[in-house]
N, C-alpha and C positions, 0 to 999 in steps of 0.2 A: 593345590597341595600344600596340607598343614604339616608345620616345623615338628620334630618329633616330642616338642613342650606340649605344642597343640593339637595332643591326639580327640579324636572325639567321645565326648562322656555318651550314656544313654539317655542324658537329656537334651545334649545338643543334635543326637540322633532323632531324636520322637519329634521335638522340636522342626527339623529336617521337612521329616514324615508329613508331619501335619501343614507344608507348608507355612509358618507362622510370623510373623514381623516382629524380627528378633534381631541383636546384635550381639556376639561371643568376644569377650575381652580377656585374654590369655596376658600373665603375668609373672615375673618369675617369684616363684615362694617356696622356700626349703620345706617349714613347717609352715602350720594355720595358725592365721592371723586373727585378732578381733576382728569384728566384720567393721568396725569404727576404722581400724588401720587399712583395712581395704576399701573403704570408701575415701579415705586421706589419700593414699594409695592411685588412686583413680582418677580422683578428684573430683569426687560424684560430692552432693550436699547427701551425709547421712541420715538424713528423714528417708531420701525415695531407696535407702538398703535395705535389703532388708534379711534378716538372716532363717533359715527354715528348723523350726526344733520341732523331735519327735516327742511325743511321751506315750504313756500308757494310761487307762482310764481304772477306776474301780473294778470294771466288769471284765478287764483285760484285755479290752479292744482299745488298739491305736488309733493315736488321730494326730495330725502333721498342724504346724500352728507358724504363723510368718507372720515374724513385727520387726519393724526399723531394729538398725544393728544397734543404735543409742540407747536403746531399751530395755526393760525388762518384760518376761512373762507374767501376768497376774495369772497364776493358776483358779483362783475362782471362778475370775470372769474366762477361762478358758473350760472351764470342768462346767459352766453353763452353757458355754457355747456349742461345748458336744452333746449337750443333754446329759454330764456326769455327774455323780454326787462329786468327784475328786477324781482331777487328775496328775500326775507326777512323770518328771522328766524318763527319758529313759537311760539308761548307764548306758558310757560311751562303749564300753565293749561289746552290746546290745545293738548297739548301730546300722556297723557292718553289715552282723548276716539276717538284720531284721528290712534292712532298704537297700544295701548292696552300695551305703557311701561311706566315708569316715565321716568322723569329727572334723568339721571348718572345709566340709566340702559336700555337704547333704545339699541338695536340692529336691523342692519339693514335684521336679518332672522326674520320670524313669526310674522311681524305684522299684523295687523285687515286688511289690504288693499295692495298689493304689491307695490309699488310705483317706479319711473323711480328711479334708484341711480347710480350714478357716483363713481367713491373713486379718490385718491389721485394719482398721476400715480409716486410717493417716494415708492406705493406699492410693485411695480412687481420690486425692488434693491430685497426684501427680498423673503428668502425662507418660509417663515411662515411668518403672520400677526394675531396681535389680537385686539379684541375688545369685545364689549361687549357680553355677554349669556345673555341679555335679563332681566335679575334684578340687582341693586344692590348689588354688591358682587361674581362677575361668570363673567366669562370671559372665552373666546373660542376661539384657538389660532390654527390655519389652513393655507392652503395653500392659496394665490389665485384664483388661478387654478380652487381650490375645491368652492371657497367662488361664482366665477362666473359661478358656475354647478348649484349653489343651489337659487343666488339671478340673475337675468340677469343684469350685471355691464356696465359702460361706464369706461375708465382712463381717466382721463384728468388733466391738472393743473388746481386744484384746491385752493390754498395758497397763503396767503400774505405775500407778498416779506420784 
């Protein structure tokens, strides 16, 4: 039985329903930490821990990008991957109504709507990657192939050099 701080998120419910190969790690965290801090707290290589970023294209369509926590999203590369002329980050206050997740707890799995999702090509270098499990203090660890089975993914070069 899950302890009170281990309440299942939409992401975890979807992974369980899909019988995915995943591990959930819960940790005490009263407020959002940077992805690098989360990686350090969990003793994970920060290169295999990914943050989930939500953007809006010039067309008004929304896109999700996953990049290593220590990196920055290259908006030009992201726009090219999305087939847009330009993309911009969604404002933090727009994140919850759009995705159902808060800043610092946004997962590519279990959003209110399934948005086109791309992950940085470095994810292919690791047997397993980690990312938010849908709330602050919850991380999911799983193979990229399993994530791609749950959320259709495009693999692309997305980070700033």
